[in-house]
N, C-alpha and C positions, 0 to 999 in steps of 0.2 A: 135411663141410660143401663143397658144390660152389662151383666159383671162378667168378666172370661177367667176364669182362674189364669192366675198369670206362672205358676211352672209351667205347664202346655204351651204356652206367648212364649213364654223366651226359649225350650227347644223346637217350635216351630220355625224363633226367628233364626234359631245356632244353624239348624238343620238347611235353612234358605239361604243363609252366610256362607255355609259350607260347599252347598251344589252354584253357588253362585264362585266360588274361588276357583271349583273346579273346571267350572266352562270357562276359565279366566275373564269374564267380566268382575267390575266396581260391586261390591255388594252393595244392598241399598243399607245407606244413612239408618234406619229404626232394627235393622237386622244387627248392626254395630256392638260389640260388648260394651256395656253400661261403667262410663269413669267419671267420676266427679273430679269435675275441674274447680269448679267455683259459685258460690249464692247468689241464684239470679233473683228478679225481680220480675214476676208473672203477671198475667193479667188471674180473674176469676176461674175463665172458659180456658180450656186446654183444644180447644177445637174451632173459638172465634179470635180472629185478627183482625185492626184496627184499619183500613182500608187508609192508603195514604192522602192525606191533606193537600190543599190546592197549593202548599209552601213547602212542598216537597224537594229537598234539593236534587233527585234526579228527574232528570227532563232530556228527555229525547222531541229531535224533529222530525220524529218515523213514531210508526205505531210501537208502543211500549205494552202493549197488553200483555205480551210475554215475558216482560222484566217482571209485572208487576204479580203474574203468576207464580215463578218462580220466587220470587221472594217471599210470597206466602206462604208456601208448600213449606218453602225450607222455615217459615217460624213456626210453624204448627209443629212441624218435627222436631224443632229445637223443645216446646212447649212440649210435646206428649214425652217424649226421652225424660226430662226435667221432673215432670209431676211425677213418673212411675220413681225415680229412685228417690225424691221425696216422702212419697206414700208407704213405697216396699226398698228401704235402704238395707235389709239384709243382701238382697241379687245385686246391692254394686260390690265387685269384687276387687275392682283396683283404684286407688286413687292416684293424679296425674303425678304427685309429688312421690307416692311410696310404687310405682312402675316397677316390674320385674327385671332380668336384665332380656337385652333381646335373644332369643334363640340363635345357636349357634348357626355360622356358615356351613355349605356344604357344597361340595365338588362335581361336579359330572366326568368322569371318565369312561374313555371304552377301550375293551382290550380284542382288539380284531384276531385272535387269534384264538380264541375261547367261545370270542361270539356274544361276548356281554356289556353291560353295563353296568358299572359300581356309582353309590351316590358314597365320600365320605369324606372327612372335614380335612379342608386340606395343609397342607406339612409345611413348616417353615423351617426352611432350613439354613441352618448357624454357620455362618463361613469358620471353615477350616483353621483358618490363622486368620490374625490382626493384619490388615490393607497394610501393607508396605507403604509408608510416607516418603512422599516425593521432595525429593532436596532441592535445597531453594538454586533456582536460577540464579546464574552466577552473570553476572553484566560485566563485560569487559573494559578495559579503560582507553584502550584503543582497537579502532574501525578499518580493517584494511579491507583493499581494494585490487588485487591482479588482474591484468588485463593483456594477453600475449596473443599475438595474430603473426601470421606468414601469409602472404598473397601474394600469387608469382600472374604471369602469364608469357607461353611459349608459342610458338608459332614456327613450323617448319615447312620451307620452301622449295624443292628442286629445281637442279641448274638450268633445266628449260622449261620452267615457269614460265609462261607465254608474255607476264606482264613483270616479268622478274621480280627482282626483292631478295633479301635476305632473308637467313634465320634469327630467331632472336632471344632473350629468354631474358625477361624481369623479373627480379624477386625483393618486395617490402617486406623488411621484418618490422614488426611494430609491439614495443612492453611500454607498459603504463602502469603507474604503484601510487597509491593513493594511498595512506596511513593519517588517519585526522582523529583527533581528540572524541572519546562518546560523550556527547551535547546531554545524553539522556540522564547519565553519570555526574555531570561538569558542565551541568544548565546556565555557569557564569561565563566559560571561559571558551573563548575559541582556535582552536589548532588546528592547521588543514596542513597539509604536506602532500606533493603532487612531484613524481619524480618520469620522464618518459624517455625512452629513446627510439629514434626510426634510422631506420636504415636500406637504403634502396640502392640494387646493384642491378646495372643491365649491361647486355653483351654491345661491345661494338666491333663488329666485322671491319666498317670505314676506318678505325684507327689502327695505323699502323704502327704503333708505339705497344702500346695493349690491348688487350683483349676483351677489358670491361672498363666500363667506366661507374660513377658513383653519379647520378642525382638526387639523392636523400640522403644525409648524413645531418640529423640536429640530435643534439641533449638540452633537455630542458630539465631545470631544476623550482619548484617554488613554495614557497611557504606563509603562511600568515598564522602570529599570533594576536588575537584580541581579549580582550576582558571588557564583559556588556557594561553596556553607557544607560538606554532604554530599549526596550523592545527587542528588533530583531538589527538594534545597533551596536556597535561595539567600538572602542579606542581599540588601535589594532597596527602593524608593525607589517612592515611586505619585503619577502626577498623573493628577487629571483634573477636566475643564474642561467646560460645558457650556451653554446659550443658545440663543436664536431670535434670526432678523434682520428678522423683518417685523412691521407693527404688527396687532393682532387685535383686533376690537371684539364687544359684546355685539349680537343680533341687533335690528334695527329701534331702534340707538342709538349715540350717539356716546360711549360712555363704552369705554373703553380696558381692555382687560383683561390685554395684554403688547406689549412691543416690544424692542429691540436693548437685549439688557444688561440686561432688567428684564422677569424676573429673571435674572441669571448669579452661578455658581457655583463657584467653585475650591477643590479639594482638595489636599492635598498629605499624605501618610504617610511613614513609617520602620518596616520592618520587614521580614515573614519572605515569601517564595512559592515555591510549590510549584507545578513544572512539569511535568506528564508525559504520555506520546505513547505510544500503542501502536504495534506494528510496523510496521503499515500506514497510519498515521495517520490512521484514519477515527476515532479517537477521540482530542479533545483533554481535558484539564483543566487548570485556572491556580488557585489560592486563593490570594491575597493580603492579607494579616493587618499590620494597623497599628497595634500599640498606641499609638503616639504619632500625632497626625495635626491638622493644621490645617484650617477649614474658615471660608472667605469666601461671604458670601451679599450680594449686590450689587443695587441697585436705580438707573439711570438718571437715570431721568425719574420725578421725585416729582412734578410738577406735574399729570400725567394719570393716574399709578398713586398708590396707597395701599402705601407699603412694606409697614404690617401683614401683609399678605393673603399677601407670601409670606416670614413669619418675622423679620424687620428690626425693631427699635424704631424706633415714631414719630418722625420729626425727626429719621430719617438717614439716609444715602446705602445704608451695608454696614452687617454685623456680623460680628466677632469671635470665633470659638468655637476652642476644642482638646476632642480627644475621640478618640474611635477611630475605625476603619472595618475594614468588608471586603470585597472583592470576591470571588467565585467567578464564572469562566465556562467554558461547558460546552459543545461542541462535538461531535456525532456523527453520522457517516454513515450511515445507518440501513440502507438501500440506493443503488444508482449514481443513484438517484431519486429519493431522502428522506430529506433534510437537518435535521439538528436543531441549531438554538443555543439559549442561553439564560443570560444575565447576571441577577447578585445579587449588588445593593450597599447596605447599608449603612451608616451614621453614626451614632452618639453620643455628646453632650457630658455625659450621665451627667443631664442634664435631660431634654431629651428625644429621642426617637428619629426616621427617618425613614428610608425605604429605598425603593429599587426592584426591581423582578422581569417581565424581559421574556424571553420568548420567541420563537420565531418559526419556526414549518414551512415549507421549503421542499418542494415539487411539483414535480418537472420532468418538466413535458410530452413536450418539445420540448430541442433545444439552447441553443434562445433565446425559451421558451415555459415557464412555468411560473406555478404557483400558490402563493400565501402565507399564512399564518394569525399575525394578530401580538396577542398577548397581554404589555397593561402593566398591573401591579399593581401602586400607590404607595400606601403607606405615612407620613406626617408629622406628626408631633405637635406640629411650630408653627405650624402654618396652623390659621386658625379652625374651630371644630370645625363640622363643618355637621349639619342633624338627621335625615336620611337615614343616608348613608354616613359619621358620626362623621369619625375623621383617615382613614378609608379612600379613593379613585379608581381606577378600571378603563376601560381602553380597549381596543378590541377590533377589531380590521381583519382583513375577508377578500377579497381581491384577484385579481385574472386579470392578464398582462402579459408585456410586453417584456423580458428579461434580456442584458446581456452581462457576461461574465466573462474577466479575466485573470490569469495568476500566473506566477511565475517559481520554474524549480524548480535545484533544490540546483547 
């Protein structure tokens, strides 16, 4: 074998590696610096390698001559490097365990004003002051939801309009306030409260005694207090009170149809409540079942009103009954601009049944403008029977107006 001086060979390898790096190419394995890793067992010859046997674990279903050639070349290079390190340990500058620190990193920056490129180590900018600690988030005990709106319709008709008709103005105000105990902070308790008042006024040109009529006057307060039994079920006590505030009369008559606390209704119940909210709280369901319920009807003004029209015995101001009631509340945010809320309530003393089913569809036009469709279906067997509707009553209102909402987050 022809002997080759080692130092010129290493110099040539170093120059080849430098040239490869300058040309942005991967340098050859033989031109890399000699770094001792661990002791190996090699064959006597550094230029021969055994061919893979028939029992080789590498097997391809296609031609694998290229793979065998690459394996053989890699093995020859490894043996050559190792033999060089064994024969001339003085040229092995580094050990894998004692390698020096890697070179410092540099960043390339451009200076458009001077038309120059600069290479410098990146500077670590220390913050001028310590970051401000974020105060802990305060969890409220009570969650408030306020919704106030005023809707109106108006029509002007000239005296000579070919179809006739009258000017009219309808105004409907709705205020709803919910204040509920935060179940995130108090997971074992359920305490939901709701107060709502609706007042609707319409002009009445056909009424010779007054210029307006009240077509909606309803005050409602509900409250539920419960303690967790299992999962979404709570042992609960329920309260409901409703009445109206203003006197109302028949058209072209001084006969009063309703007044403050005439009628008025109070209901108390004991039972179980099921409360459900989905993950994003776009759908909520509350079902309150009270097998034991107390109901009181009242008529304060018996001089102008007949208590019998409100299910109260003649000659009495109040009527007390015991029975059962069920209340179901459903809220669904169908889309960011469409909201549906529904309330179903029924009470029975096992002699008569009365119930209410209210549905409100809220279509948001903008943040403060919306359109509402409200329907109210009522069944009350304690009232005198009507010829056409029997014991059923129905009300529907379509309105457009201004709305204001306020809510506190958890």
